[in-house]
mmCIF file as gemmi writes it, N, C-alpha and C atoms, coordinates in Angstrom:
data_model
loop_
_atom_site.group_PDB
_atom_site.id
_atom_site.type_symbol
_atom_site.label_atom_id
_atom_site.label_alt_id
_atom_site.label_comp_id
_atom_site.label_asym_id
_atom_site.label_entity_id
_atom_site.label_seq_id
_atom_site.pdbx_PDB_ins_code
_atom_site.Cartn_x
_atom_site.Cartn_y
_atom_site.Cartn_z
_atom_site.occupancy
_atom_site.B_iso_or_equiv
_atom_site.pdbx_formal_charge
_atom_site.auth_seq_id
_atom_site.auth_asym_id
_atom_site.pdbx_PDB_model_num
ATOM 1 N N . MET Axp A 1 ? 28.895 -4.902 -101.692 1 0 ? 1 A 1
ATOM 2 C CA . MET Axp A 1 ? 27.841 -4.636 -102.717 1 0 ? 1 A 1
ATOM 3 C C . MET Axp A 1 ? 26.684 -5.66 -102.559 1 0 ? 1 A 1
ATOM 4 N N . LYS Axp A 2 ? 25.523 -5.172 -102.518 1 0 ? 2 A 1
ATOM 5 C CA . LYS Axp A 2 ? 24.338 -6.11 -102.414 1 0 ? 2 A 1
ATOM 6 C C . LYS Axp A 2 ? 23.84 -6.478 -103.709 1 0 ? 2 A 1
ATOM 7 N N . ILE Axp A 3 ? 23.419 -7.722 -103.894 1 0 ? 3 A 1
ATOM 8 C CA . ILE Axp A 3 ? 22.877 -8.181 -105.164 1 0 ? 3 A 1
ATOM 9 C C . ILE Axp A 3 ? 21.392 -8.339 -104.912 1 0 ? 3 A 1
ATOM 10 N N . TYR Axp A 4 ? 20.63 -7.549 -105.746 1 0 ? 4 A 1
ATOM 11 C CA . TYR Axp A 4 ? 19.144 -7.569 -105.641 1 0 ? 4 A 1
ATOM 12 C C . TYR Axp A 4 ? 18.462 -8.36 -106.737 1 0 ? 4 A 1
ATOM 13 N N . ASP Axp A 5 ? 19.226 -8.852 -107.733 1 0 ? 5 A 1
ATOM 14 C CA . ASP Axp A 5 ? 18.524 -9.68 -108.766 1 0 ? 5 A 1
ATOM 15 C C . ASP Axp A 5 ? 19.567 -10.539 -109.367 1 0 ? 5 A 1
ATOM 16 N N . TYR Axp A 6 ? 19.082 -11.565 -110.035 1 0 ? 6 A 1
ATOM 17 C CA . TYR Axp A 6 ? 19.967 -12.604 -110.753 1 0 ? 6 A 1
ATOM 18 C C . TYR Axp A 6 ? 19.406 -12.735 -112.07 1 0 ? 6 A 1
ATOM 19 N N . HIS Axp A 7 ? 20.137 -12.287 -113.014 1 0 ? 7 A 1
ATOM 20 C CA . HIS Axp A 7 ? 19.747 -12.311 -114.484 1 0 ? 7 A 1
ATOM 21 C C . HIS Axp A 7 ? 18.414 -11.569 -114.642 1 0 ? 7 A 1
ATOM 22 N N . GLY Axp A 8 ? 18.28 -10.446 -113.891 1 0 ? 8 A 1
ATOM 23 C CA . GLY Axp A 8 ? 17.062 -9.67 -114.107 1 0 ? 8 A 1
ATOM 24 C C . GLY Axp A 8 ? 15.824 -10.02 -113.234 1 0 ? 8 A 1
ATOM 25 N N . LYS Axp A 9 ? 15.972 -11.109 -112.467 1 0 ? 9 A 1
ATOM 26 C CA . LYS Axp A 9 ? 14.9 -11.625 -111.647 1 0 ? 9 A 1
ATOM 27 C C . LYS Axp A 9 ? 15.326 -11.586 -110.148 1 0 ? 9 A 1
ATOM 28 N N . LYS Axp A 10 ? 14.283 -11.541 -109.295 1 0 ? 10 A 1
ATOM 29 C CA . LYS Axp A 10 ? 14.577 -11.49 -107.842 1 0 ? 10 A 1
ATOM 30 C C . LYS Axp A 10 ? 14.419 -12.976 -107.272 1 0 ? 10 A 1
ATOM 31 N N . ASN Axp A 11 ? 14.069 -13.913 -108.04 1 0 ? 11 A 1
ATOM 32 C CA . ASN Axp A 11 ? 13.994 -15.233 -107.542 1 0 ? 11 A 1
ATOM 33 C C . ASN Axp A 11 ? 14.32 -16.217 -108.695 1 0 ? 11 A 1
ATOM 34 N N . LEU Axp A 12 ? 14.53 -17.492 -108.288 1 0 ? 12 A 1
ATOM 35 C CA . LEU Axp A 12 ? 14.793 -18.538 -109.272 1 0 ? 12 A 1
ATOM 36 C C . LEU Axp A 12 ? 13.61 -19.377 -109.506 1 0 ? 12 A 1
ATOM 37 N N . CYS Axp A 13 ? 12.645 -19.363 -108.636 1 0 ? 13 A 1
ATOM 38 C CA . CYS Axp A 13 ? 11.532 -20.324 -108.566 1 0 ? 13 A 1
ATOM 39 C C . CYS Axp A 13 ? 10.227 -19.872 -109.234 1 0 ? 13 A 1
ATOM 40 N N . GLY Axp A 14 ? 10.106 -18.591 -109.563 1 0 ? 14 A 1
ATOM 41 C CA . GLY Axp A 14 ? 8.851 -18.026 -110.073 1 0 ? 14 A 1
ATOM 42 C C . GLY Axp A 14 ? 8.243 -18.737 -111.314 1 0 ? 14 A 1
ATOM 43 N N . ASP Axp A 15 ? 9.186 -19.057 -112.186 1 0 ? 15 A 1
ATOM 44 C CA . ASP Axp A 15 ? 8.653 -19.739 -113.441 1 0 ? 15 A 1
ATOM 45 C C . ASP Axp A 15 ? 8.129 -21.207 -113.15 1 0 ? 15 A 1
ATOM 46 N N . ARG Axp A 16 ? 8.885 -21.869 -112.175 1 0 ? 16 A 1
ATOM 47 C CA . ARG Axp A 16 ? 8.452 -23.223 -111.761 1 0 ? 16 A 1
ATOM 48 C C . ARG Axp A 16 ? 7.139 -23.151 -111.016 1 0 ? 16 A 1
ATOM 49 N N . ILE Axp A 17 ? 7.014 -22.221 -110.149 1 0 ? 17 A 1
ATOM 50 C CA . ILE Axp A 17 ? 5.753 -21.985 -109.332 1 0 ? 17 A 1
ATOM 51 C C . ILE Axp A 17 ? 4.62 -21.815 -110.281 1 0 ? 17 A 1
ATOM 52 N N . HIS Axp A 18 ? 4.725 -21.018 -111.27 1 0 ? 18 A 1
ATOM 53 C CA . HIS Axp A 18 ? 3.688 -20.736 -112.295 1 0 ? 18 A 1
ATOM 54 C C . HIS Axp A 18 ? 3.444 -21.988 -113.109 1 0 ? 18 A 1
ATOM 55 N N . GLN Axp A 19 ? 4.481 -22.795 -113.473 1 0 ? 19 A 1
ATOM 56 C CA . GLN Axp A 19 ? 4.308 -23.989 -114.21 1 0 ? 19 A 1
ATOM 57 C C . GLN Axp A 19 ? 3.457 -25.019 -113.395 1 0 ? 19 A 1
ATOM 58 N N . ALA Axp A 20 ? 3.803 -25.253 -112.129 1 0 ? 20 A 1
ATOM 59 C CA . ALA Axp A 20 ? 3.193 -26.213 -111.323 1 0 ? 20 A 1
ATOM 60 C C . ALA Axp A 20 ? 1.705 -25.789 -111.034 1 0 ? 20 A 1
ATOM 61 N N . ARG Axp A 21 ? 1.536 -24.479 -110.816 1 0 ? 21 A 1
ATOM 62 C CA . ARG Axp A 21 ? 0.193 -24.013 -110.523 1 0 ? 21 A 1
ATOM 63 C C . ARG Axp A 21 ? -0.738 -24.168 -111.678 1 0 ? 21 A 1
ATOM 64 N N . THR Axp A 22 ? -0.307 -23.726 -112.856 1 0 ? 22 A 1
ATOM 65 C CA . THR Axp A 22 ? -1.128 -23.878 -114.052 1 0 ? 22 A 1
ATOM 66 C C . THR Axp A 22 ? -1.333 -25.31 -114.51 1 0 ? 22 A 1
ATOM 67 N N . THR Axp A 23 ? -0.355 -26.128 -114.285 1 0 ? 23 A 1
ATOM 68 C CA . THR Axp A 23 ? -0.586 -27.574 -114.597 1 0 ? 23 A 1
ATOM 69 C C . THR Axp A 23 ? -1.642 -28.2 -113.73 1 0 ? 23 A 1
ATOM 70 N N . GLN Axp A 24 ? -1.782 -27.669 -112.511 1 0 ? 24 A 1
ATOM 71 C CA . GLN Axp A 24 ? -2.848 -28.151 -111.593 1 0 ? 24 A 1
ATOM 72 C C . GLN Axp A 24 ? -4.161 -27.33 -111.792 1 0 ? 24 A 1
ATOM 73 N N . ARG Axp A 25 ? -4.157 -26.48 -112.785 1 0 ? 25 A 1
ATOM 74 C CA . ARG Axp A 25 ? -5.312 -25.587 -112.985 1 0 ? 25 A 1
ATOM 75 C C . ARG Axp A 25 ? -5.735 -24.829 -111.76 1 0 ? 25 A 1
ATOM 76 N N . MET Axp A 26 ? -4.782 -24.28 -111.08 1 0 ? 26 A 1
ATOM 77 C CA . MET Axp A 26 ? -5.01 -23.598 -109.821 1 0 ? 26 A 1
ATOM 78 C C . MET Axp A 26 ? -4.85 -22.081 -110.124 1 0 ? 26 A 1
ATOM 79 N N . SER Axp A 27 ? -5.691 -21.261 -109.59 1 0 ? 27 A 1
ATOM 80 C CA . SER Axp A 27 ? -5.646 -19.836 -109.788 1 0 ? 27 A 1
ATOM 81 C C . SER Axp A 27 ? -4.561 -19.276 -108.74 1 0 ? 27 A 1
ATOM 82 N N . GLN Axp A 28 ? -4.128 -18.076 -109.032 1 0 ? 28 A 1
ATOM 83 C CA . GLN Axp A 28 ? -3.197 -17.427 -108.062 1 0 ? 28 A 1
ATOM 84 C C . GLN Axp A 28 ? -3.929 -17.217 -106.722 1 0 ? 28 A 1
ATOM 85 N N . SER Axp A 29 ? -5.19 -16.981 -106.727 1 0 ? 29 A 1
ATOM 86 C CA . SER Axp A 29 ? -5.889 -16.74 -105.518 1 0 ? 29 A 1
ATOM 87 C C . SER Axp A 29 ? -6.085 -18.03 -104.748 1 0 ? 29 A 1
ATOM 88 N N . ASP Axp A 30 ? -6.307 -19.153 -105.459 1 0 ? 30 A 1
ATOM 89 C CA . ASP Axp A 30 ? -6.35 -20.464 -104.843 1 0 ? 30 A 1
ATOM 90 C C . ASP Axp A 30 ? -5.016 -20.841 -104.223 1 0 ? 30 A 1
ATOM 91 N N . LEU Axp A 31 ? -3.924 -20.537 -104.884 1 0 ? 31 A 1
ATOM 92 C CA . LEU Axp A 31 ? -2.591 -20.821 -104.358 1 0 ? 31 A 1
ATOM 93 C C . LEU Axp A 31 ? -2.397 -19.939 -103.076 1 0 ? 31 A 1
ATOM 94 N N . ALA Axp A 32 ? -2.711 -18.709 -103.186 1 0 ? 32 A 1
ATOM 95 C CA . ALA Axp A 32 ? -2.546 -17.834 -101.975 1 0 ? 32 A 1
ATOM 96 C C . ALA Axp A 32 ? -3.344 -18.332 -100.843 1 0 ? 32 A 1
ATOM 97 N N . ALA Axp A 33 ? -4.521 -18.833 -101.047 1 0 ? 33 A 1
ATOM 98 C CA . ALA Axp A 33 ? -5.419 -19.376 -99.983 1 0 ? 33 A 1
ATOM 99 C C . ALA Axp A 33 ? -4.762 -20.622 -99.328 1 0 ? 33 A 1
ATOM 100 N N . ARG Axp A 34 ? -4.199 -21.5 -100.233 1 0 ? 34 A 1
ATOM 101 C CA . ARG Axp A 34 ? -3.587 -22.729 -99.749 1 0 ? 34 A 1
ATOM 102 C C . ARG Axp A 34 ? -2.334 -22.489 -99.002 1 0 ? 34 A 1
ATOM 103 N N . MET Axp A 35 ? -1.634 -21.375 -99.365 1 0 ? 35 A 1
ATOM 104 C CA . MET Axp A 35 ? -0.394 -20.959 -98.613 1 0 ? 35 A 1
ATOM 105 C C . MET Axp A 35 ? -0.796 -20.462 -97.249 1 0 ? 35 A 1
ATOM 106 N N . GLN Axp A 36 ? -1.945 -19.696 -97.213 1 0 ? 36 A 1
ATOM 107 C CA . GLN Axp A 36 ? -2.377 -19.058 -95.846 1 0 ? 36 A 1
ATOM 108 C C . GLN Axp A 36 ? -2.895 -20.276 -95.023 1 0 ? 36 A 1
ATOM 109 N N . VAL Axp A 37 ? -3.494 -21.259 -95.517 1 0 ? 37 A 1
ATOM 110 C CA . VAL Axp A 37 ? -3.958 -22.359 -94.715 1 0 ? 37 A 1
ATOM 111 C C . VAL Axp A 37 ? -2.703 -23.072 -94.03 1 0 ? 37 A 1
ATOM 112 N N . ASN Axp A 38 ? -1.586 -22.989 -94.746 1 0 ? 38 A 1
ATOM 113 C CA . ASN Axp A 38 ? -0.31 -23.643 -94.284 1 0 ? 38 A 1
ATOM 114 C C . ASN Axp A 38 ? 0.512 -22.698 -93.556 1 0 ? 38 A 1
ATOM 115 N N . GLY Axp A 39 ? -0.01 -21.455 -93.14 1 0 ? 39 A 1
ATOM 116 C CA . GLY Axp A 39 ? 0.666 -20.648 -92.206 1 0 ? 39 A 1
ATOM 117 C C . GLY Axp A 39 ? 1.479 -19.433 -92.832 1 0 ? 39 A 1
ATOM 118 N N . VAL Axp A 40 ? 1.445 -19.366 -94.17 1 0 ? 40 A 1
ATOM 119 C CA . VAL Axp A 40 ? 2.141 -18.283 -94.794 1 0 ? 40 A 1
ATOM 120 C C . VAL Axp A 40 ? 1.171 -17.244 -95.332 1 0 ? 40 A 1
ATOM 121 N N . ILE Axp A 41 ? 1.131 -16.137 -94.724 1 0 ? 41 A 1
ATOM 122 C CA . ILE Axp A 41 ? 0.19 -15.049 -95.159 1 0 ? 41 A 1
ATOM 123 C C . ILE Axp A 41 ? 0.771 -14.38 -96.429 1 0 ? 41 A 1
ATOM 124 N N . ILE Axp A 42 ? 0.067 -14.586 -97.55 1 0 ? 42 A 1
ATOM 125 C CA . ILE Axp A 42 ? 0.531 -14.093 -98.83 1 0 ? 42 A 1
ATOM 126 C C . ILE Axp A 42 ? -0.682 -13.793 -99.648 1 0 ? 42 A 1
ATOM 127 N N . GLU Axp A 43 ? -0.677 -12.703 -100.42 1 0 ? 43 A 1
ATOM 128 C CA . GLU Axp A 43 ? -1.862 -12.311 -101.253 1 0 ? 43 A 1
ATOM 129 C C . GLU Axp A 43 ? -1.643 -12.702 -102.655 1 0 ? 43 A 1
ATOM 130 N N . ARG Axp A 44 ? -2.705 -12.694 -103.475 1 0 ? 44 A 1
ATOM 131 C CA . ARG Axp A 44 ? -2.56 -13.024 -104.859 1 0 ? 44 A 1
ATOM 132 C C . ARG Axp A 44 ? -1.649 -12.131 -105.585 1 0 ? 44 A 1
ATOM 133 N N . GLU Axp A 45 ? -1.618 -10.912 -105.263 1 0 ? 45 A 1
ATOM 134 C CA . GLU Axp A 45 ? -0.718 -9.882 -105.955 1 0 ? 45 A 1
ATOM 135 C C . GLU Axp A 45 ? 0.745 -10.322 -105.722 1 0 ? 45 A 1
ATOM 136 N N . ALA Axp A 46 ? 1.05 -10.891 -104.546 1 0 ? 46 A 1
ATOM 137 C CA . ALA Axp A 46 ? 2.438 -11.318 -104.314 1 0 ? 46 A 1
ATOM 138 C C . ALA Axp A 46 ? 2.744 -12.595 -105.079 1 0 ? 46 A 1
ATOM 139 N N . ILE Axp A 47 ? 1.831 -13.47 -105.323 1 0 ? 47 A 1
ATOM 140 C CA . ILE Axp A 47 ? 2.005 -14.606 -106.076 1 0 ? 47 A 1
ATOM 141 C C . ILE Axp A 47 ? 2.381 -14.18 -107.583 1 0 ? 47 A 1
ATOM 142 N N . SER Axp A 48 ? 1.635 -13.217 -108.046 1 0 ? 48 A 1
ATOM 143 C CA . SER Axp A 48 ? 1.873 -12.661 -109.336 1 0 ? 48 A 1
ATOM 144 C C . SER Axp A 48 ? 3.241 -12.192 -109.498 1 0 ? 48 A 1
ATOM 145 N N . LYS Axp A 49 ? 3.705 -11.361 -108.488 1 0 ? 49 A 1
ATOM 146 C CA . LYS Axp A 49 ? 5 -10.736 -108.573 1 0 ? 49 A 1
ATOM 147 C C . LYS Axp A 49 ? 6.09 -11.792 -108.405 1 0 ? 49 A 1
ATOM 148 N N . ILE Axp A 50 ? 5.889 -12.857 -107.616 1 0 ? 50 A 1
ATOM 149 C CA . ILE Axp A 50 ? 6.854 -13.993 -107.556 1 0 ? 50 A 1
ATOM 150 C C . ILE Axp A 50 ? 6.974 -14.649 -108.93 1 0 ? 50 A 1
ATOM 151 N N . GLU Axp A 51 ? 5.888 -14.977 -109.549 1 0 ? 51 A 1
ATOM 152 C CA . GLU Axp A 51 ? 5.844 -15.699 -110.79 1 0 ? 51 A 1
ATOM 153 C C . GLU Axp A 51 ? 6.568 -14.971 -111.939 1 0 ? 51 A 1
ATOM 154 N N . THR Axp A 52 ? 6.508 -13.525 -111.851 1 0 ? 52 A 1
ATOM 155 C CA . THR Axp A 52 ? 7.229 -12.748 -112.853 1 0 ? 52 A 1
ATOM 156 C C . THR Axp A 52 ? 8.643 -12.391 -112.513 1 0 ? 52 A 1
ATOM 157 N N . GLY Axp A 53 ? 9.003 -12.811 -111.26 1 0 ? 53 A 1
ATOM 158 C CA . GLY Axp A 53 ? 10.367 -12.475 -110.817 1 0 ? 53 A 1
ATOM 159 C C . GLY Axp A 53 ? 10.563 -11.174 -110.201 1 0 ? 53 A 1
ATOM 160 N N . ASP Axp A 54 ? 9.551 -10.468 -109.9 1 0 ? 54 A 1
ATOM 161 C CA . ASP Axp A 54 ? 9.575 -9.131 -109.36 1 0 ? 54 A 1
ATOM 162 C C . ASP Axp A 54 ? 9.52 -9.094 -107.812 1 0 ? 54 A 1
ATOM 163 N N . ARG Axp A 55 ? 9.577 -10.28 -107.185 1 0 ? 55 A 1
ATOM 164 C CA . ARG Axp A 55 ? 9.518 -10.33 -105.692 1 0 ? 55 A 1
ATOM 165 C C . ARG Axp A 55 ? 10.413 -11.466 -105.228 1 0 ? 55 A 1
ATOM 166 N N . PHE Axp A 56 ? 11.105 -11.167 -104.1 1 0 ? 56 A 1
ATOM 167 C CA . PHE Axp A 56 ? 11.933 -12.163 -103.469 1 0 ? 56 A 1
ATOM 168 C C . PHE Axp A 56 ? 10.973 -13.25 -102.876 1 0 ? 56 A 1
ATOM 169 N N . VAL Axp A 57 ? 11.548 -14.458 -102.716 1 0 ? 57 A 1
ATOM 170 C CA . VAL Axp A 57 ? 10.905 -15.57 -102.045 1 0 ? 57 A 1
ATOM 171 C C . VAL Axp A 57 ? 11.75 -15.966 -100.819 1 0 ? 57 A 1
ATOM 172 N N . THR Axp A 58 ? 11.18 -15.973 -99.661 1 0 ? 58 A 1
ATOM 173 C CA . THR Axp A 58 ? 11.95 -16.398 -98.479 1 0 ? 58 A 1
ATOM 174 C C . THR Axp A 58 ? 11.947 -17.89 -98.449 1 0 ? 58 A 1
ATOM 175 N N . ASP Axp A 59 ? 12.819 -18.393 -97.569 1 0 ? 59 A 1
ATOM 176 C CA . ASP Axp A 59 ? 13.074 -19.828 -97.44 1 0 ? 59 A 1
ATOM 177 C C . ASP Axp A 59 ? 11.813 -20.564 -96.912 1 0 ? 59 A 1
ATOM 178 N N . TYR Axp A 60 ? 11.035 -19.936 -95.978 1 0 ? 60 A 1
ATOM 179 C CA . TYR Axp A 60 ? 9.889 -20.642 -95.491 1 0 ? 60 A 1
ATOM 180 C C . TYR Axp A 60 ? 8.762 -20.578 -96.58 1 0 ? 60 A 1
ATOM 181 N N . GLU Axp A 61 ? 8.733 -19.548 -97.411 1 0 ? 61 A 1
ATOM 182 C CA . GLU Axp A 61 ? 7.774 -19.534 -98.451 1 0 ? 61 A 1
ATOM 183 C C . GLU Axp A 61 ? 8.166 -20.624 -99.497 1 0 ? 61 A 1
ATOM 184 N N . LEU Axp A 62 ? 9.365 -20.769 -99.813 1 0 ? 62 A 1
ATOM 185 C CA . LEU Axp A 62 ? 9.781 -21.708 -100.787 1 0 ? 62 A 1
ATOM 186 C C . LEU Axp A 62 ? 9.308 -23.207 -100.281 1 0 ? 62 A 1
ATOM 187 N N . LEU Axp A 63 ? 9.655 -23.479 -99.079 1 0 ? 63 A 1
ATOM 188 C CA . LEU Axp A 63 ? 9.183 -24.737 -98.513 1 0 ? 63 A 1
ATOM 189 C C . LEU Axp A 63 ? 7.7 -24.98 -98.608 1 0 ? 63 A 1
ATOM 190 N N . THR Axp A 64 ? 6.948 -23.939 -98.312 1 0 ? 64 A 1
ATOM 191 C CA . THR Axp A 64 ? 5.479 -24.065 -98.327 1 0 ? 64 A 1
ATOM 192 C C . THR Axp A 64 ? 4.908 -24.144 -99.724 1 0 ? 64 A 1
ATOM 193 N N . PHE Axp A 65 ? 5.541 -23.366 -100.729 1 0 ? 65 A 1
ATOM 194 C CA . PHE Axp A 65 ? 5.191 -23.548 -102.038 1 0 ? 65 A 1
ATOM 195 C C . PHE Axp A 65 ? 5.299 -24.97 -102.478 1 0 ? 65 A 1
ATOM 196 N N . ALA Axp A 66 ? 6.455 -25.596 -102.173 1 0 ? 66 A 1
ATOM 197 C CA . ALA Axp A 66 ? 6.767 -26.999 -102.591 1 0 ? 66 A 1
ATOM 198 C C . ALA Axp A 66 ? 5.722 -27.948 -101.991 1 0 ? 66 A 1
ATOM 199 N N . LYS Axp A 67 ? 5.437 -27.775 -100.691 1 0 ? 67 A 1
ATOM 200 C CA . LYS Axp A 67 ? 4.381 -28.548 -100.069 1 0 ? 67 A 1
ATOM 201 C C . LYS Axp A 67 ? 3.076 -28.392 -100.653 1 0 ? 67 A 1
ATOM 202 N N . VAL Axp A 68 ? 2.57 -27.217 -100.809 1 0 ? 68 A 1
ATOM 203 C CA . VAL Axp A 68 ? 1.259 -26.891 -101.427 1 0 ? 68 A 1
ATOM 204 C C . VAL Axp A 68 ? 1.106 -27.452 -102.808 1 0 ? 68 A 1
ATOM 205 N N . LEU Axp A 69 ? 2.183 -27.263 -103.602 1 0 ? 69 A 1
ATOM 206 C CA . LEU Axp A 69 ? 2.181 -27.602 -105.033 1 0 ? 69 A 1
ATOM 207 C C . LEU Axp A 69 ? 2.496 -29.066 -105.288 1 0 ? 69 A 1
ATOM 208 N N . GLY Axp A 70 ? 2.89 -29.779 -104.153 1 0 ? 70 A 1
ATOM 209 C CA . GLY Axp A 70 ? 3.267 -31.137 -104.373 1 0 ? 70 A 1
ATOM 210 C C . GLY Axp A 70 ? 4.494 -31.498 -105.204 1 0 ? 70 A 1
ATOM 211 N N . VAL Axp A 71 ? 5.483 -30.558 -105.023 1 0 ? 71 A 1
ATOM 212 C CA . VAL Axp A 71 ? 6.755 -30.751 -105.719 1 0 ? 71 A 1
ATOM 213 C C . VAL Axp A 71 ? 7.938 -30.594 -104.81 1 0 ? 71 A 1
ATOM 214 N N . SER Axp A 72 ? 9.092 -30.883 -105.15 1 0 ? 72 A 1
ATOM 215 C CA . SER Axp A 72 ? 10.242 -30.741 -104.331 1 0 ? 72 A 1
ATOM 216 C C . SER Axp A 72 ? 10.862 -29.31 -104.375 1 0 ? 72 A 1
ATOM 217 N N . VAL Axp A 73 ? 11.528 -28.902 -103.44 1 0 ? 73 A 1
ATOM 218 C CA . VAL Axp A 73 ? 12.249 -27.617 -103.411 1 0 ? 73 A 1
ATOM 219 C C . VAL Axp A 73 ? 13.27 -27.639 -104.589 1 0 ? 73 A 1
ATOM 220 N N . ASP Axp A 74 ? 13.943 -28.86 -104.756 1 0 ? 74 A 1
ATOM 221 C CA . ASP Axp A 74 ? 14.914 -28.885 -105.839 1 0 ? 74 A 1
ATOM 222 C C . ASP Axp A 74 ? 14.233 -28.652 -107.184 1 0 ? 74 A 1
ATOM 223 N N . TRP Axp A 75 ? 13.007 -29.14 -107.426 1 0 ? 75 A 1
ATOM 224 C CA . TRP Axp A 75 ? 12.29 -28.974 -108.675 1 0 ? 75 A 1
ATOM 225 C C . TRP Axp A 75 ? 12.035 -27.549 -108.798 1 0 ? 75 A 1
ATOM 226 N N . LEU Axp A 76 ? 11.682 -26.877 -107.75 1 0 ? 76 A 1
ATOM 227 C CA . LEU Axp A 76 ? 11.31 -25.395 -107.885 1 0 ? 76 A 1
ATOM 228 C C . LEU Axp A 76 ? 12.539 -24.555 -108.251 1 0 ? 76 A 1
ATOM 229 N N . LEU Axp A 77 ? 13.704 -25.053 -107.944 1 0 ? 77 A 1
ATOM 230 C CA . LEU Axp A 77 ? 14.913 -24.269 -108.195 1 0 ? 77 A 1
ATOM 231 C C . LEU Axp A 77 ? 15.585 -24.661 -109.556 1 0 ? 77 A 1
ATOM 232 N N . MET Axp A 78 ? 15.091 -25.622 -110.29 1 0 ? 78 A 1
ATOM 233 C CA . MET Axp A 78 ? 15.585 -25.948 -111.572 1 0 ? 78 A 1
ATOM 234 C C . MET Axp A 78 ? 14.959 -25.095 -112.715 1 0 ? 78 A 1
ATOM 235 N N . ASP Axp A 79 ? 15.724 -25.056 -113.849 1 0 ? 79 A 1
ATOM 236 C CA . ASP Axp A 79 ? 15.175 -24.325 -114.942 1 0 ? 79 A 1
ATOM 237 C C . ASP Axp A 79 ? 14.319 -25.279 -115.753 1 0 ? 79 A 1
ATOM 238 N N . GLU Axp A 80 ? 13.746 -24.785 -116.855 1 0 ? 80 A 1
ATOM 239 C CA . GLU Axp A 80 ? 12.772 -25.616 -117.65 1 0 ? 80 A 1
ATOM 240 C C . GLU Axp A 80 ? 13.403 -26.782 -118.319 1 0 ? 80 A 1
ATOM 241 N N . THR Axp A 81 ? 14.734 -26.837 -118.408 1 0 ? 81 A 1
ATOM 242 C CA . THR Axp A 81 ? 15.429 -28.015 -118.979 1 0 ? 81 A 1
ATOM 243 C C . THR Axp A 81 ? 15.736 -29.028 -117.902 1 0 ? 81 A 1
ATOM 244 N N . GLY Axp A 82 ? 15.417 -28.763 -116.655 1 0 ? 82 A 1
ATOM 245 C CA . GLY Axp A 82 ? 15.691 -29.744 -115.647 1 0 ? 82 A 1
ATOM 246 C C . GLY Axp A 82 ? 17.098 -29.518 -114.986 1 0 ? 82 A 1
ATOM 247 N N . GLN Axp A 83 ? 17.789 -28.513 -115.379 1 0 ? 83 A 1
ATOM 248 C CA . GLN Axp A 83 ? 19.159 -28.192 -114.893 1 0 ? 83 A 1
ATOM 249 C C . GLN Axp A 83 ? 19.038 -27.195 -113.731 1 0 ? 83 A 1
ATOM 250 N N . GLU Axp A 84 ? 19.979 -27.345 -112.852 1 0 ? 84 A 1
ATOM 251 C CA . GLU Axp A 84 ? 20.049 -26.409 -111.697 1 0 ? 84 A 1
ATOM 252 C C . GLU Axp A 84 ? 20.258 -24.986 -112.245 1 0 ? 84 A 1
ATOM 253 N N . ASN Axp A 85 ? 19.44 -24.072 -111.695 1 0 ? 85 A 1
ATOM 254 C CA . ASN Axp A 85 ? 19.701 -22.663 -112.112 1 0 ? 85 A 1
ATOM 255 C C . ASN Axp A 85 ? 21.012 -22.17 -111.602 1 0 ? 85 A 1
ATOM 256 N N . ARG Axp A 86 ? 21.748 -21.517 -112.463 1 0 ? 86 A 1
ATOM 257 C CA . ARG Axp A 86 ? 23.075 -20.948 -112.107 1 0 ? 86 A 1
ATOM 258 C C . ARG Axp A 86 ? 23.161 -19.574 -112.647 1 0 ? 86 A 1
């Protein structure tokens, strides 16, 4: 049996990506552009779907999000209380 979502979402990091992006006053388009400069071709619409949990995030995208946003991969995978998502 394949699992396509976890608690209704397709990723664990979307909320944290949104949090880091908005804290830095960065638009979704700006984030997409920075991802592209770092070798990950992604559009603004995909960023939106990731942040709402409607799109999967690949491992290389996760690493690049962390780099571009200046946060750790571990931080991206934690919930808002700082606990590891489970």
